[in-house]
Every structure is written in C-alpha cells, then in structure tokens.
C-alpha angles and dihedrals in degrees: 000000000000133000134212128189120234095194110093088009134123131210089252092058095047092045092051091052093050094044089051091052093051091054088068105028131052095209132040132171116193118209129187115221111179103307096337131088115226114204117204105191131177143152089232125063118248105258135201091258088054091053093044090051091049091051091049091051091049092052100040106032104084096198093049092046094050093045094052093043088066088069095039094258105141101151141032088250090061088056097046093047085071092067111115110170134025136209096266092045091056091047094049098045107027107033090101093053122104125275125228113230135167090244093050108025095183092155091071090057094047093048091051092047092050090050092050093050094039095236115182131182116224116229089243087068088074098050111050138144089259090072093064102087091053093063094118091062097055111106091218088070097042107125118208128186112282091358135090115188099199115088112266099191133060091241092052090048094055090045087056090049090054091053090061097050120108115254090205100046105019096173093058113084112225120221093257091049091053091046091054092049091047092049093050092047093051091049095048118357093181095054095038108031120180129222119261090250093054092045090052090050097042098046099204087185088071092050089062091059094043091053099041132021112234119249095225136032090235091067090067086070088076088074096031095257104110111141091004121140121266091254094049090052095045099047098071091042093053090046089053091052091051093048104039114014115094142128090294095047104035101164117173123270100208094115098050091043091054091046093053092044090054090048091056091061103026104034116134093244144354092276094058094041092052093044089055092047094051093044090051091048091051093046094051094043088060087052089058097241121164115286089232089067091051089051091052090055093048090049088064094061121113112245137192127239090279093054095253121140110253110240140154114255092250090055098053090099088072090069091052090050091050092050091048092052092050092060 
C-alpha cells in the first residue's frame, strides 16, 4: 500500500508514481480517500476469498469497524466504491510516463514544482468517461459465488451514498456521489428519483438518444434537435458522455455511434463528414476497440490533393487527439 497526495499535484506527478508502481507490480487498484490516492499493489490479483475475508474483518473486528465508521464506511462496498483506476487503465494511459529511480529522482523535482505553482487536481480528474471500458476490473463489480457486493436494498444504497459525501463540505455533491445517484435513477427512476436540479444537470433525455438512435427525425424534437445537422445533434451528446459517463454510469453508446456513422456518409459537406469520422474514431478508441476498426473509419475521410484530411481550423485538434491515442 502506498499513498500520493492530489493537493498541489499535477497529472505528470501522479502518472509518474503510477507508472513506477506498475514496473514492480502486476496489479494495482487506485483508490481516492479524501484528497489522497491510495495505491493497493500486488503481484497476485485480488480474489473472491480476499474480498470475503475483508468483508468478514470489517464486520467482526470491532476496532476496524469503529475506526471506519468515523468516515461513514460501514460496508466493504463503501470501501470499494472509492476505487478510481484499475491495472489496465494505468497500463493504457500511463505507460509512457516517466519512472522514478534512485539514479534519476525526477519525482522530487515534479513535486516541488507543483508545490511552487500551487497545482491541484480536481476530483473530476479521477472519474472520467475514459474509465468506462475497464468496468470489469473494478472490485465494486466483482461477483463472487453466493455474494453480490453492490447494495441490494434502498437502505443499503443510501448508506453507500453517505459514505461518498464530503465530511468537510457535506452539502456539495462529489462526482462519485452524483454518479451513484445517476446510476440508480437510470436503473429505476421511480425507486430512486433525483432532485430537479440534478435532473436538469444530468439531462436523462439526452441519454436516451446516446443509447438508442431514434426511429424518426421528429423524435429529435424532444431535445430540440429536429432537422438539425449531424454535428449539431452530436455535440451535446458527446459533451454529455464526457461529463457524465464513467465506470459507475456506463450507459450504451449505440445511438451516438449510429448518428456519427450516418454523418460520415450523409454530412452536408466534407468538413462535417470528417468531423463525424474523427469524433467516432476518438469515441471508439476510448472504448478500446481494435485499431483496425479505427483505421477503417479514418479511411472513409475526405482528403485534399495532398492526402490530408479536410478540416476546419478549429477542428485540427481532433487529429492531434487521434495521434495521441494511437501511441
């Protein structure tokens, strides 16, 4: 077990720490406790017997139970809900980061630099849409025989919610708290209703279009997008994915994928067709699809006489994002 602070810290510093850890350990689960990252690393995967033993300790060891109750952790689920990144996520995103060694202790320099500039990582940094395809690795979802870790009653669910609330600013909902509420609402809106403010922020009406492509153009009028261009329709859907989809709220992407595919062939001009193609390639690359499928999408782009993909100047960043994801 190792810990890393996220206050006065930069992505470069955190990524170097995690890449260093994975040089020595095959498995790592990264938890967020308050403003600190807790790294649980091992050369053996965490098994069902390990989780069952942890749950037994939590329920039978009085000192452990009392200690964790002080931070509203009353179940193993309320511990595992704090996991943020998994082994494969670290490998996919941070393997190109630096490594801390005794000969080249670069981490000391980075930490000092972050402190000097007052760098801080927002909590949202640890719960992004990129975490979604790693859902099978999260311990919260690990299913063991005769045991389901996720809360199966309304009382247990709200106890889990309490375990995610800030002890410093209780009234402010943290990203993981919102994600839990969103997940519960999507699964059963009658049993787990959301406040008007959260509903207005979450826009579950957009989720319906992201998950399933509408049968008629008129249906787009529900979200004010009837007769709009492919790009105009896709932009709010992609923004929703970036803001709200994650390993806790992994709603399907069938609708947005179909929309972008249609835009590739039916867009009003080369700019829109290529915008749709690059957005689809980026979306699917985050979902860890085969590179060959990404290449097939890019092959459909419209190019100029020099073989370059035709894009508006404000969309050139998409090419850089594609190149970064291919590394």
